[in-house]
C-alpha positions in Angstrom: -52.5 55.8 -74.9 -51.0 54.7 -78.2 -52.5 57.8 -79.9 -51.5 60.0 -77.3 -47.8 59.1 -77.4 -48.1 59.2 -81.5 -49.3 62.4 -81.1 -46.6 63.4 -79.4 -44.1 61.8 -81.5 -45.7 63.9 -84.3 -45.1 67.0 -82.6 -41.4 66.3 -81.8 -40.8 65.3 -85.3 -42.6 68.2 -86.8 -42.0 71.5 -84.6 -38.9 70.5 -82.5 -36.8 69.3 -85.3 -36.6 71.9 -87.5 -34.4 74.1 -85.9 -31.8 71.4 -85.0 -32.0 69.7 -88.4 -31.6 73.2 -90.3 -28.5 73.6 -88.3 -27.1 69.9 -89.0 -27.8 70.4 -92.8 -26.1 73.8 -93.0 -23.2 72.5 -91.4 -22.9 69.3 -92.8 -23.1 71.1 -96.3 -20.3 73.4 -94.6 -18.0 70.3 -94.0 -18.1 69.7 -98.1 -16.5 72.6 -98.8 -12.7 73.5 -98.2 -12.1 74.5 -94.7 -9.6 75.5 -93.1 -8.3 72.6 -90.3 -9.4 74.7 -87.3 -12.9 75.9 -88.8 -13.3 72.2 -89.5 -12.8 70.9 -86.3 -15.2 73.4 -84.5 -17.4 72.3 -87.0 -17.0 68.5 -86.5 -17.4 69.2 -82.5 -20.7 71.3 -83.1 -22.3 68.6 -85.4 -21.2 66.0 -82.4 -23.2 67.9 -79.8 -26.4 68.4 -82.4 -26.3 64.8 -83.0 -25.7 63.7 -79.1 -29.0 63.2 -78.4 -30.3 61.8 -81.7 -27.8 59.7 -83.5 -25.3 58.6 -81.3 -23.1 56.6 -84.1 -23.2 60.2 -86.1 -21.8 61.8 -82.9 -19.2 58.9 -81.9 -18.0 59.4 -85.9 -17.8 63.3 -85.7 -16.3 63.4 -82.4 -13.4 61.1 -83.5 -12.8 62.7 -86.8 -12.4 66.3 -84.6 -10.2 64.6 -82.3 -7.9 62.9 -84.8 -7.7 66.3 -86.6 -6.9 68.3 -83.4 -3.9 66.1 -82.7 -2.5 66.1 -85.8 -2.8 70.3 -85.8 -1.9 70.0 -82.1 -5.3 72.6 -81.5 -5.5 72.1 -77.8 -9.1 73.7 -77.5 -10.3 71.5 -80.4 -9.1 68.3 -78.8 -10.0 69.1 -75.2 -13.8 70.3 -77.0 -13.9 66.3 -78.8 -12.6 64.6 -75.8 -15.3 65.8 -73.6 -18.3 64.7 -76.2 -16.1 61.2 -76.6 -16.8 61.2 -72.7 -20.2 62.0 -73.0 -21.3 59.5 -75.5 -19.3 56.6 -73.9 -21.0 57.2 -70.6 -24.4 57.1 -72.3 -23.8 53.5 -73.6 -22.3 52.5 -70.6 -18.5 52.2 -71.3 -17.4 54.1 -68.2 -13.7 53.5 -68.1 -13.7 55.2 -71.4 -15.5 57.4 -70.3 -13.3 58.1 -67.2 -10.5 58.1 -69.5 -11.6 60.6 -72.2 -12.5 63.0 -69.7 -9.3 63.0 -67.4 -7.7 63.8 -71.0 -9.7 66.9 -71.8 -9.6 68.2 -67.9 -5.8 68.2 -68.3 -6.2 70.2 -71.5 -8.2 72.5 -69.9 -6.0 72.7 -67.0 -3.2 73.4 -69.3 -5.3 76.4 -71.0 -6.5 77.5 -67.8 -10.3 77.5 -68.8 -11.9 77.4 -65.5 -15.4 77.2 -67.1 -14.6 73.7 -68.9 -12.6 72.4 -65.8 -15.8 72.6 -64.3 -17.8 71.1 -67.1 -15.4 67.9 -66.7 -15.7 67.7 -63.0 -19.1 67.5 -63.1 -19.0 65.1 -66.3 -16.9 62.7 -64.1 -19.1 63.0 -61.3 -21.6 61.5 -63.6 -19.7 58.7 -64.4 -19.0 57.9 -60.8 -22.6 58.3 -59.8 -23.2 55.4 -62.6 -20.6 53.7 -60.6 -22.1 53.7 -57.5 -18.7 55.9 -56.4 -21.0 58.2 -54.6 -18.5 60.0 -52.5 -16.3 60.1 -55.3 -19.0 61.5 -57.2 -19.8 64.5 -54.3 -16.4 65.1 -54.2 -16.3 66.2 -57.8 -19.8 68.0 -57.8 -18.6 70.3 -54.9 -15.3 70.7 -57.2 -17.5 71.9 -60.1 -20.0 74.0 -58.0 -17.1 76.0 -56.3 -15.3 76.7 -59.6 -18.9 77.9 -60.9 -19.8 80.2 -58.4 -16.4 81.6 -58.2 -17.0 82.7 -62.2 -20.9 83.2 -61.7 -21.7 80.6 -64.1 -25.5 80.7 -63.0 -26.6 78.1 -66.1 -23.5 76.1 -64.6 -24.5 75.9 -61.0 -27.9 75.1 -61.8 -26.8 71.8 -63.6 -24.8 71.2 -61.3 -27.1 71.2 -58.4 -29.5 68.9 -60.7 -27.0 66.6 -61.1 -26.5 66.6 -57.1 -30.5 65.8 -56.9 -29.8 62.5 -59.3 -26.9 61.5 -57.2 -29.6 61.5 -54.1 -32.2 59.5 -56.5 -29.3 57.2 -57.1 -29.2 56.3 -53.2 -32.6 56.3 -52.8 -33.0 59.5 -50.6 -36.1 60.7 -52.2 -36.7 63.3 -49.8 -33.5 64.9 -50.2 -33.2 64.7 -54.1 -36.9 66.3 -53.9 -35.9 69.3 -51.8 -32.8 70.0 -53.9 -34.9 69.6 -57.2 -37.9 72.0 -56.2 -35.6 74.7 -54.9 -33.4 74.6 -58.2 -36.4 74.5 -60.9 -37.4 78.2 -60.2 -33.6 78.8 -61.1 -33.2 76.9 -64.0 -36.7 78.4 -65.4 -35.4 81.9 -65.1 -32.5 80.4 -67.2 -34.8 79.3 -69.6 -32.5 75.8 -69.9 -35.0 73.6 -70.9 -33.1 70.3 -70.7 -32.3 71.2 -67.3 -35.7 71.9 -66.6 -37.1 68.3 -68.0 -34.2 66.4 -66.1 -35.3 68.2 -62.8 -39.2 67.9 -63.6 -38.5 64.1 -64.4 -36.3 63.7 -60.9 -39.4 65.4 -59.2 -41.8 62.7 -60.8 -39.2 59.8 -59.5 -39.2 60.8 -56.5 -43.4 61.3 -56.2 -43.3 58.0 -57.4 -41.3 56.1 -54.9 -42.7 58.3 -52.5 -46.3 57.0 -53.7 -47.8 60.5 -54.5 -49.2 59.4 -58.2 -51.0 62.4 -58.8 -48.4 64.5 -58.6 -45.8 62.2 -60.0 -47.9 61.8 -63.6 -48.2 65.7 -63.6 -44.7 66.3 -63.8 -43.9 63.1 -66.0 -46.1 64.5 -68.8 -44.4 68.2 -68.0 -41.1 66.7 -68.1 -42.0 64.1 -71.2 -43.4 67.3 -73.4 -40.1 69.2 -73.1 -38.2 66.1 -73.8 -39.7 65.9 -77.1 -39.1 69.3 -77.7 -35.3 69.4 -76.9 -34.9 65.9 -79.1 -33.5 64.2 -76.2 -34.2 60.5 -76.9 -31.8 59.2 -74.2 -33.7 59.9 -71.5 -37.8 59.6 -72.9 -37.3 55.9 -72.1 -36.8 56.5 -68.4 -39.7 59.1 -68.7 -41.5 56.5 -69.9 -40.9 53.5 -67.6 -41.9 56.0 -65.0 -45.3 57.0 -66.6 -46.0 53.4 -67.1 -45.3 52.7 -63.7 -47.9 54.7 -62.5 -50.4 53.4 -65.0 -49.5 49.9 -63.3 -50.0 51.2 -59.5 -53.3 52.7 -60.6 -54.7 49.0 -62.2 -54.3 50.4 -65.8 -52.6 47.4 -66.3 -53.3 48.0 -70.7 -52.0 51.3 -70.8 -48.9 50.1 -68.6 -48.1 47.3 -71.1 -48.2 50.0 -73.9 -46.0 52.3 -72.5 -43.1 50.0 -71.0 -43.1 48.5 -74.9 -42.8 51.9 -76.2 -39.8 52.7 -74.1 -38.3 49.1 -74.8 -38.2 50.6 -78.5 -37.1 53.9 -78.2 -34.1 52.3 -75.9 -33.2 49.5 -78.5 -33.0 51.9 -81.0 -30.4 53.8 -78.8 -28.8 51.1 -77.3 -30.0 52.2 -73.4 -29.4 49.3 -71.5 -30.5 50.0 -68.1 -33.9 51.6 -69.6 -34.3 48.5 -71.4 -34.1 46.1 -68.4 -35.9 48.3 -66.2 -39.0 48.2 -68.6 -38.7 44.4 -68.8 -38.8 44.2 -65.1 -41.8 46.2 -65.0 -43.4 44.2 -67.5 -42.5 41.0 -65.5 -44.4 42.7 -62.2 -47.7 43.6 -64.4 -48.1 39.7 -66.1 -47.5 38.6 -62.6 -49.9 40.8 -61.1 -52.3 39.3 -64.3 -51.5 35.8 -63.1 -50.1 35.2 -66.3 -47.0 33.6 -65.1 -45.5 32.3 -68.5 -45.2 35.8 -69.9 -43.8 37.0 -66.5 -41.3 34.6 -66.6 -40.1 35.3 -70.1 -39.8 38.9 -69.1 -38.1 38.2 -66.0 -35.5 36.3 -68.3 -34.9 39.1 -70.7 -34.4 41.5 -67.6 -32.1 39.0 -66.0 -30.6 38.5 -69.5 -29.5 42.8 -69.5 -29.0 42.7 -65.8 -26.4 40.0 -66.5 -24.9 42.4 -69.3 -24.8 45.3 -67.1 -23.2 43.4 -64.4 -20.5 42.3 -66.4 -20.1 45.2 -68.0 -20.1 47.2 -64.7 -17.5 44.7 -63.0 -15.1 45.7 -66.3 -16.1 49.3 -65.5 -14.7 49.6 -62.5 -11.3 47.4 -63.0 -11.0 49.9 -66.0 -11.5 52.8 -63.3 -9.4 51.3 -61.0 -6.7 51.0 -63.8 -7.3 54.8 -65.3 -6.9 56.2 -61.9 -3.7 54.3 -61.1 -1.8 54.7 -64.2 -3.0 58.6 -64.1 -1.7 58.7 -60.7 1.4 56.8 -61.9 2.1 59.0 -64.7 1.5 62.4 -62.5 3.9 61.0 -59.5 6.6 60.1 -62.5 6.2 63.6 -64.0 6.1 65.3 -60.5 9.4 63.2 -59.7 11.2 64.2 -62.7 10.5 67.8 -62.4 11.7 67.5 -58.6 15.3 65.7 -59.6 15.5 68.8 -62.5 15.0 71.3 -60.0 17.2 69.9 -57.4 20.0 69.7 -60.5 19.5 73.3 -61.0 20.3 74.1 -57.5 23.2 71.9 -57.0 24.4 73.8 -60.4 23.9 77.0 -58.6 25.2 76.5 -55.5 28.5 74.9 -57.4 28.9 78.2 -59.5 28.2 80.1 -56.2 31.0 78.3 -54.6 33.3 78.5 -57.3 33.1 82.2 -57.1 33.2 82.4 -53.3 36.6 80.3 -53.2 38.1 82.6 -55.5 37.6 85.9 -52.9 38.7 83.5 -50.1 41.9 82.9 -51.3 42.7 86.7 -50.6 40.7 86.9 -47.1 40.5 84.7 -44.3 37.3 86.5 -43.0 35.4 86.0 -46.2 36.8 82.1 -45.9 35.1 81.8 -42.7 32.0 83.7 -44.1 31.7 81.1 -47.5 32.1 77.9 -44.7 29.0 79.4 -42.7 27.0 80.1 -46.1 27.8 76.5 -47.6 26.3 74.6 -44.3 23.5 76.8 -44.3 22.6 75.9 -48.1 23.2 72.8 -47.4 20.7 72.5 -44.3 18.2 74.2 -46.2 18.8 71.6 -49.1 18.6 69.0 -46.4 15.3 70.4 -45.2 13.7 70.4 -49.0 14.4 67.2 -49.6 13.0 66.1 -46.2 9.7 67.8 -46.9 9.7 65.9 -50.5 10.3 62.4 -49.2 7.3 63.4 -46.8 5.2 64.7 -49.5 5.3 61.7 -51.8 5.3 59.3 -48.9 1.6 61.1 -48.0 1.0 61.0 -51.5 1.7 57.1 -51.7 -0.4 56.3 -48.5 -3.5 58.1 -49.8 -3.6 56.5 -53.0 -3.2 53.0 -51.0 -6.1 54.4 -48.4 -8.1 54.7 -51.5 -7.6 51.2 -53.0 -8.5 50.0 -49.9 -11.8 51.9 -49.8 -12.5 50.1 -53.5 -11.5 46.5 -52.2 -13.8 47.2 -49.3 -16.6 47.8 -51.5 -16.1 45.1 -53.3 -16.6 42.7 -50.2 -20.5 41.6 -49.3 -21.6 43.2 -46.5 -21.5 41.3 -43.3 -25.1 42.0 -43.1 -26.1 40.1 -46.3 -24.7 36.7 -44.5 -26.5 37.2 -40.7 -29.7 37.7 -42.9 -28.5 34.5 -44.8 -27.8 32.4 -41.5 -28.7 32.0 -37.8 -25.4 33.5 -37.0 -22.4 34.7 -38.3 -19.0 36.8 -37.7 -16.2 38.0 -39.6 -12.7 39.2 -38.3 -10.5 40.9 -41.1 -6.9 41.9 -40.1 -4.9 43.0 -43.0 -1.3 42.7 -42.5 -0.8 46.5 -44.7 -3.7 48.5 -45.7 -4.7 46.5 -48.4 -5.5 42.8 -48.3 -4.5 39.8 -50.0 -7.2 37.5 -48.3 -10.9 38.1 -49.1 -14.3 36.8 -48.8 -17.5 36.3 -51.2 -21.2 34.9 -50.8 -23.8 34.0 -53.2 -27.6 32.9 -52.8 -28.4 30.7 -55.6 -31.5 32.2 -57.3 -32.5 29.7 -60.0 -35.8 28.3 -60.3 -34.7 26.2 -62.5 -32.5 24.5 -60.5 -33.2 21.9 -57.3 -30.4 23.9 -55.5 -32.3 27.1 -56.2 -32.3 28.8 -52.5 -28.7 27.1 -51.5 -25.7 29.5 -50.3 -22.2 29.8 -51.5 -19.4 30.8 -49.2 -16.0 31.2 -50.3 -12.6 32.5 -48.1 -9.6 33.1 -50.1 -5.9 33.7 -49.3 -4.0 35.2 -52.5 -0.1 35.3 -52.8 1.2 38.1 -51.3 -0.3 41.1 -48.9 -0.6 44.9 -49.7 -1.0 46.6 -53.2 -0.1 43.0 -55.0 -2.1 41.1 -52.9 -4.9 43.4 -53.3 -5.0 42.9 -57.1 -5.1 39.1 -56.6 -8.2 39.5 -54.4 -9.6 41.5 -57.2 -8.5 39.1 -59.7 -10.3 36.4 -57.5 -13.4 38.0 -56.8 -14.0 38.8 -60.8 -13.3 35.1 -61.8 -15.7 33.9 -58.6 -18.5 35.8 -60.3 -17.8 34.9 -63.9 -17.5 30.8 -62.8 -20.8 31.1 -60.1 -23.2 33.9 -60.8 -22.3 34.4 -64.9 -21.7 30.3 -65.7 -24.0 29.0 -62.9 -21.0 26.7 -61.6 -22.5 25.5 -58.3 -20.2 22.3 -57.7 -17.4 23.5 -55.0 -14.9 20.9 -56.2 -15.7 22.1 -60.0 -15.7 25.7 -58.6 -11.8 25.2 -57.5 -10.6 22.9 -60.7 -12.3 25.9 -62.7 -11.0 28.5 -61.0 -7.6 27.0 -61.0 -7.9 26.9 -64.8 -8.6 30.7 -65.3 -5.9 31.5 -63.1 -3.5 30.5 -64.9 -4.9 31.8 -68.3 -5.8 35.4 -66.7 -1.7 35.3 -65.4 -0.7 34.1 -68.6 1.6 31.3 -66.7 2.8 29.9 -70.0 4.6 33.1 -70.8 5.2 34.8 -67.5 5.9 31.5 -65.5 4.4 33.6 -62.7 4.1 31.6 -59.4 1.0 33.9 -58.1 -2.0 31.8 -57.2 -4.0 31.7 -53.8 -5.3 29.0 -51.4 -9.7 28.9 -50.9 -12.4 27.0 -49.5 -15.7 26.7 -51.1 -18.8 25.8 -49.3 -22.8 25.3 -50.8 -24.9 25.2 -47.9 -28.6 23.7 -47.4 -30.0 25.1 -44.5 -33.2 23.5 -44.8 -31.4 19.7 -45.6 -29.0 21.3 -42.9 -26.0 20.0 -45.1 -22.7 21.3 -46.7 -20.7 20.4 -49.6 -17.1 21.5 -48.8 -13.9 21.5 -51.1 -10.7 23.2 -50.4 -7.3 24.2 -51.3 -4.7 24.6 -48.2 -7.8 25.9 -46.2 -9.8 23.5 -43.8 -12.7 23.8 -42.4 -13.7 23.3 -38.8 -17.3 22.1 -37.5 -18.3 22.3 -34.0 -21.6 20.5 -33.0 -22.6 19.0 -29.9 -19.6 19.9 -28.0 -17.0 18.2 -30.6 -14.8 20.2 -32.7 -13.8 18.6 -36.3 -11.1 19.5 -38.6 -12.2 18.5 -42.4 -9.0 19.0 -44.3 -8.4 20.3 -48.2 -6.7 18.9 -50.8 -3.0 20.0 -51.0 -3.0 21.3 -53.7 -2.5 25.2 -54.1 -4.5 27.1 -57.4 -2.1 28.9 -59.9 1.4 28.3 -58.5 4.0 27.0 -60.7 2.9 26.3 -64.2 3.4 22.6 -64.7 1.1 20.4 -66.2 0.4 18.7 -63.4 -0.9 21.9 -61.4 -2.9 23.0 -64.3 -4.8 19.2 -64.5 -5.4 18.6 -61.1 -9.1 17.8 -59.7 -10.2 18.7 -56.6 -13.0 16.7 -54.2 -16.2 17.3 -52.8 -16.7 16.4 -48.9 -20.4 16.4 -48.1 -21.0 17.1 -44.3 -24.1 16.4 -43.2 -25.0 18.6 -40.1 -26.5 17.6 -36.9 -30.3 18.3 -35.9 -29.2 20.5 -33.2 -27.1 24.0 -33.5 -24.1 23.7 -35.6 -21.0 26.1 -36.3 -18.4 26.3 -38.9 -15.3 28.0 -39.4 -12.9 29.3 -42.1 -9.7 30.2 -41.4 -6.6 31.7 -43.8 -3.2 30.7 -42.9 -2.2 34.1 -41.6 -3.7 33.1 -37.8 -1.9 29.7 -37.4 1.6 31.0 -39.5 1.3 34.2 -37.1 5.1 34.8 -35.5 5.2 35.9 -31.8 5.0 34.4 -28.3 8.1 34.1 -25.7 10.1 32.1 -28.6 9.2 33.4 -31.4 7.4 30.8 -33.2 4.2 30.1 -35.1 1.0 30.1 -33.2 0.4 26.7 -35.0 -2.8 24.5 -35.9 -2.7 23.3 -32.6 -3.2 26.0 -30.9 -5.9 27.3 -33.4 -7.8 24.0 -32.6 -7.4 24.2 -29.0 -8.5 28.1 -28.9 -12.0 26.8 -31.1 -12.6 24.1 -28.5 -12.5 26.8 -25.6 -14.6 29.2 -27.3 -16.9 27.5 -29.7 -19.7 27.5 -27.3 -19.8 31.0 -26.5 -21.7 33.9 -28.7 -19.9 35.0 -31.8 -19.8 38.5 -30.4 -17.5 37.0 -27.5 -15.8 34.3 -29.8 -14.6 37.1 -32.2 -12.9 39.0 -29.2 -11.3 36.2 -28.0 -9.2 35.6 -31.4 -8.7 39.4 -31.4 -7.3 39.1 -28.2 -5.2 35.7 -28.8 -3.8 37.5 -32.0 -2.8 40.7 -29.9 -1.3 38.2 -26.9 1.0 36.2 -29.7 1.8 38.7 -31.5 3.3 40.8 -28.6 6.1 43.1 -29.8 6.3 41.7 -33.0 5.2 42.8 -36.6 2.2 40.7 -38.1 3.6 38.7 -41.0 0.2 37.8 -42.9 -3.3 39.0 -43.7 -5.6 37.4 -41.4 -9.4 36.6 -42.5 -11.6 34.2 -39.5 -15.1 33.4 -40.7 -17.9 31.8 -38.5 -21.1 30.7 -39.7 -24.1 29.2 -37.3 -26.5 27.0 -39.1 
């Protein structure tokens, strides 16, 4: 197998690099001559395109030079093209927020130039980024926009490229039958267009589908075809993914030595090109391989390396999500501001025209009473029309704002762990999530400790939090809280609830720059670490109590009376939280974590708070019922107490049965 790979690489460097190398050399020499700025920009962009698969650093340098020169010369075509290449290169190295930013800037320029072909390209590029971000609905929407334009302008090669990328979307979603159907249907069209890169992509997707469907001989055939084309097109970016697939086939066939050699070759190529996803996958496969060999020392070694890359990608992915959200938010804000200014200008122009018209009419009306009556009627009609148009503009703005907030809600819901994860981890559970507005400041968090070196391995950590405010501000605070919990517990392996609260308090003060801004935002939170085997709970809380029901008794474990974040005082930053160790009975036990939006709900006959006392009475009456019935009772109590009044705060209720 080693000779086989070496032979192909020799073919790759001896036969397939010649044409591109020749063009690269010619263009590099051309750059050293006295060129006009426009020709230099076009040459830099062409070289960036040629280097994109073989030398990412050089491609970055060239694309940046083209961008800066195009900006100085106000050369919009050249600037849009260079931004497109920068977006592609950022995407390939995992900087998805920068990729989205570059592609959106390129897209706006092409929209201004009314270049439909490249507008479709940018839609396609944005969709590819959202596939990697696992924003599949948004990716599918952009693919559909790209496909519609390409069909309109009859760009056959572009249509095939987008269909290929839609197949890749289904591969990421693990819908291998659908991905295989699209790939097999699209392959003849790609072969007719003689686009070798697209053909290689489709062959690799078909192979990957057959691999996961355990049709190994078919997978092997398509992987080898794709591999040869990758070498021919000098596409180093995708070769490690192919090698991982080929190695996986050898592993499934029992050829462990060949599989190991292929995985190591994949890692070598991927490291040279900083392809972290392929490196992580190869290390995971090597861990599986050595586990199969019962060489558990090496299996653990490679699993550790895989986890290191996984953590790196996880951190990067988390940052990307925030970056993409911010990019979208800023973009929509700029667009809304631009539209608002245009509407103000249009209204001013209309008012100016009305004034001019009215002045002219007044001069005529001085002579004729009949004309005066006609003028009054005309002015009334014009004003009514203006009011109608302004009303429509306001309604449109409201719809746009609501759509943006609904999109933020979908992003927030995607961050919350699925309720099924908790149901699998515990005997039973229920979650009632009732935001006051569309976006919530309350959130919950769940993690199962997976650390074989720790005595806490297998224990579960649950958090329920209530951030300052609700709506969009509360939503931003909940994302900050979720990200900080990821950092403290998953990345830094801090599993002690009280220590987590102490570190979270410090982190909130740092993130919100409280020493500078005097910001009083913060959160209330309860954190539990549960050992289901030993039937124990370690609980620490900030203003959120834990209610425990067992043996027909209801016990409230009160939290520390300290607020996370809040006013930035030396006392608040240095406060230490305390654990409460709870030993559960051998019989069935249920505990609840509830944010204060429920007990602070205003309503009833005298418009008072629901209160903690009524909450305890409610729990005492329903704690023995099945969770599905308990959730109905919570909702019923909420609706009856709220009555005709508005909800005053976000509500989150979580019940866990151990």
